[in-house]
C-alpha positions as CSV (number, residue, x, y, z in Angstrom):
1,M,0.0,0.0,0.0
2,K,1.3,3.4,-1.0
3,P,1.7,6.1,1.7
4,M,-1.2,8.6,1.9
5,K,1.1,11.4,1.0
6,S,1.8,10.1,-2.6
7,G,-2.0,9.9,-3.1
8,F,-2.2,13.6,-2.3
9,E,0.7,14.3,-4.6
10,S,-1.0,12.3,-7.4
11,I,-4.2,14.4,-6.9
12,R,-2.2,17.6,-6.8
13,N,-0.5,16.7,-10.1
14,Y,-3.9,15.7,-11.7
15,L,-5.5,19.0,-10.6
16,G,-2.5,20.9,-11.7
17,S,-2.7,19.5,-15.2
18,K,-6.3,20.7,-15.4
19,K,-5.5,24.4,-14.8
20,E,-7.2,26.5,-17.3
21,K,-4.6,28.7,-19.0
22,G,-6.0,31.0,-21.5
23,R,-9.6,29.9,-21.2
24,R,-12.4,32.5,-20.8
25,K,-14.0,33.0,-17.4
26,I,-17.7,33.2,-18.1
27,A,-20.7,34.5,-16.2
28,L,-24.0,33.1,-17.6
29,L,-27.1,35.0,-16.8
30,V,-30.5,33.7,-17.9
31,D,-33.7,35.8,-18.1
32,G,-36.0,33.0,-17.0
33,P,-39.5,34.4,-17.5
34,N,-38.5,35.6,-21.0
35,M,-36.7,32.5,-22.2
36,L,-37.7,29.4,-20.2
37,R,-40.9,28.9,-22.2
38,K,-42.1,25.8,-23.9
39,E,-42.3,27.5,-27.3
40,F,-38.5,28.2,-27.3
41,Q,-37.4,24.7,-26.2
42,I,-34.4,26.2,-24.3
43,D,-32.1,23.5,-22.9
44,L,-29.7,25.1,-20.3
45,E,-27.6,22.0,-20.3
46,E,-26.9,22.5,-24.1
47,I,-26.0,26.2,-23.5
48,R,-23.7,25.2,-20.7
49,D,-22.0,22.6,-22.9
50,V,-21.5,25.1,-25.8
51,L,-19.9,27.6,-23.4
52,K,-17.7,24.9,-21.8
53,D,-16.0,24.5,-25.1
54,Y,-15.2,28.2,-25.1
55,G,-14.3,28.7,-21.4
56,S,-15.2,28.0,-17.8
57,I,-18.6,29.0,-16.4
58,K,-17.6,30.6,-13.1
59,I,-21.1,32.0,-12.4
60,G,-24.4,30.5,-13.7
61,R,-27.5,32.3,-12.5
62,V,-31.1,31.8,-13.7
63,F,-33.4,34.7,-12.7
64,L,-37.0,33.7,-12.0
65,N,-40.1,35.5,-10.8
66,Q,-42.0,34.5,-7.6
67,Y,-44.4,32.4,-9.7
68,A,-41.7,29.9,-10.7
69,S,-42.7,26.3,-9.8
70,D,-40.8,24.3,-7.3
71,K,-40.0,21.8,-10.0
72,L,-38.5,24.4,-12.2
73,V,-36.3,25.7,-9.4
74,E,-35.2,22.1,-8.6
75,A,-34.4,21.4,-12.2
76,I,-32.3,24.5,-12.4
77,E,-30.4,23.6,-9.2
78,T,-29.9,20.0,-10.5
79,Q,-28.2,21.3,-13.6
80,G,-25.7,23.2,-11.5
81,F,-27.2,26.7,-11.9
82,E,-28.1,29.1,-9.1
83,P,-31.8,30.1,-9.2
84,I,-32.4,33.7,-8.2
85,I,-36.1,34.2,-7.2
86,C,-37.1,37.9,-7.7
87,T,-40.1,39.3,-5.9
88,S,-40.0,42.4,-8.0
89,D,-38.9,43.0,-11.6
90,V,-36.6,40.2,-12.9
91,D,-35.0,42.5,-15.4
92,V,-33.9,45.0,-12.8
93,R,-32.2,42.3,-10.6
94,L,-30.5,40.7,-13.6
95,A,-29.2,44.1,-14.9
96,V,-27.9,45.0,-11.4
97,E,-26.1,41.7,-11.0
98,G,-24.8,41.9,-14.6
99,M,-23.4,45.4,-13.9
100,E,-21.5,44.1,-10.9
101,L,-20.0,41.4,-13.1
102,V,-18.9,44.1,-15.6
103,F,-16.5,45.4,-12.9
104,S,-15.5,42.0,-11.6
105,P,-11.8,41.1,-12.4
106,V,-12.7,37.4,-12.1
107,I,-15.0,37.5,-15.1
108,D,-13.9,38.3,-18.7
109,T,-17.0,37.1,-20.6
110,I,-20.7,37.8,-20.0
111,A,-23.2,35.5,-21.6
112,L,-26.8,36.5,-21.6
113,V,-29.8,34.3,-22.4
114,T,-32.6,36.8,-23.3
115,R,-34.5,38.5,-26.1
116,D,-35.2,41.7,-24.2
117,A,-33.8,45.0,-25.4
118,D,-33.7,46.2,-21.8
119,F,-30.3,44.5,-21.5
120,K,-28.7,46.5,-24.4
121,P,-27.1,49.0,-21.9
122,L,-25.6,46.1,-19.9
123,L,-24.0,44.6,-23.1
124,S,-22.8,48.1,-24.1
125,K,-21.2,48.7,-20.7
126,A,-19.6,45.3,-20.7
127,N,-18.1,45.9,-24.1
128,E,-16.9,49.4,-23.0
129,H,-15.0,47.8,-20.1
130,G,-13.4,45.1,-22.2
131,K,-15.6,42.2,-21.4
132,E,-16.6,39.9,-24.2
133,T,-20.3,39.4,-24.7
134,I,-22.3,36.4,-25.9
135,L,-26.0,36.6,-26.5
136,F,-28.2,33.5,-26.7
137,G,-31.6,34.7,-28.0
138,A,-34.7,33.2,-29.4
139,E,-37.0,34.0,-32.3
140,P,-39.5,35.4,-32.6
141,G,-39.1,38.6,-30.7
142,L,-35.3,38.9,-30.4
143,S,-34.3,42.5,-30.2
144,I,-32.2,43.7,-33.1
145,A,-30.6,46.4,-30.9
146,L,-29.6,43.6,-28.5
147,K,-28.1,41.5,-31.3
148,N,-26.1,44.5,-32.5
149,S,-24.7,45.1,-29.0
150,A,-23.2,41.6,-28.5
151,D,-19.9,40.3,-29.7
152,Y,-21.3,36.9,-30.5
153,V,-25.0,36.0,-31.2
154,I,-26.4,32.5,-31.0
155,I,-30.1,32.2,-32.0
156,L,-32.3,29.5,-30.8
157,K,-35.1,28.5,-33.3
158,E,-37.3,25.5,-32.7
159,G,-34.7,23.8,-30.5
160,V,-31.9,24.4,-33.0
161,M,-28.9,26.7,-32.2
162,E,-27.3,28.7,-35.0
163,H,-24.8,31.5,-34.9
164,E,-24.9,34.7,-36.9
165,Y,-22.0,35.7,-39.0
166,D,-20.5,39.2,-38.6
167,S,-17.9,40.8,-40.7
168,R,-15.1,39.8,-38.3
169,D,-16.1,36.1,-38.7
170,L,-16.3,36.3,-42.4
171,K,-12.9,38.0,-42.9
172,G,-11.3,35.4,-40.6
173,L,-12.7,32.7,-42.9
174,G,-11.3,34.5,-46.0
175,V,-14.7,35.6,-47.2
176,E,-14.4,39.0,-48.9
177,D,-17.6,38.7,-51.1
178,F,-20.6,38.8,-48.8
179,S,-22.7,37.0,-51.5
180,E,-20.7,33.9,-50.4
181,V,-22.3,34.0,-46.9
182,P,-24.6,31.0,-46.2
183,L,-28.2,31.8,-46.1
184,P,-30.0,31.6,-42.7
185,G,-30.5,28.0,-41.8
186,E,-27.5,26.7,-43.8
187,G,-25.2,27.0,-40.8
188,Q,-27.5,25.3,-38.3
189,V,-26.3,22.9,-35.8
190,K,-28.8,20.5,-34.2
191,L,-28.0,19.9,-30.6
């Protein structure tokens, strides 16, 4: 039997190999009443998995109103997110917590799951302070102003995620002629 100390050393080496150098530190904020609806078929687990490929989710909060069912709250907790129950306006609470994260040195990327134009100032302020912004929105009803304020936009349509191309993406792919851009739906990824 090996001495206990070598077991700790083995664990220390294992954890040391898992350090995340260069990965984004993400805060994920979800506008529950606006997005967690049957018609949008939002799967928080899929959103988390997409973001895990990009970085580490350090904060995952789902904002709900006081009418959220116990089953919904339990499901959110089971998926590893923190449910925030708001007795007043959900948008105000999410915006206030989002602004705190804009000034957090621990977070470098803010991901929002919403369709609501009320969060445009939050995205603008995050960009102004050097934070990357990712928007997960849903159609119909996704605010164009909100889309234009985010660095990256992922649209959820009928249970399918697709990203929008912007000029930075296209130039990076060597696309100079915008007629070469795939039509909406051609770049879809079914999750």
